[in-house]
N, C-alpha and C positions, 0 to 999 in steps of 0.2 A: 162163906167165910173162909178165907184162905188161912192155912196154918203151915208152919215150917218145922222140919225136923230140928230137935233140940229144945223146942218150946214145951212148956207144961200144958197138958191137955185140960181145958176148962170143963169139958164134959166127956163122959164115956161114950164111945161109938166107933164105928168103922170109918177110918179116914181113907180117901181115895186119891191116889197120886194124880197131880195135874198133868204129868207127862205121859204116863203109861196106863193109868186107871187101876194099878194094882192096889189091893186092899191091905190096910194095916189096922188091927184092932188095938185101941188104946183105952185104958181106964183113967177116969178123972184123977188129975194130980200126977199122973206118970209123965215121963219125958217122951215126946213123940219121936220114934226112930225114923230113919230113912226108909224108903220103900225097899223091898227085896232087890230092886234093880238099881239102887244107889241114888234115886232122886230124892230131893229134899222138900219139895213144895206139894202141899195137898189142897185140892180145890174144894172138895165137898166132904161132909161128914153125914153118915146115915146110921140107922139102927140104934138110935139113942134109947136108953131104957125109959 
């Protein structure tokens, strides 16, 4: 499931950037930030509770 920065996270987990595979941890209901390298599309989510 692809996700984009600025969207609300539907689940808690680690989102991995589609461009550089950098990890961003997001809690359910929070806004997904851009990755530390400025990319805004996330390809995968892992480590769900």
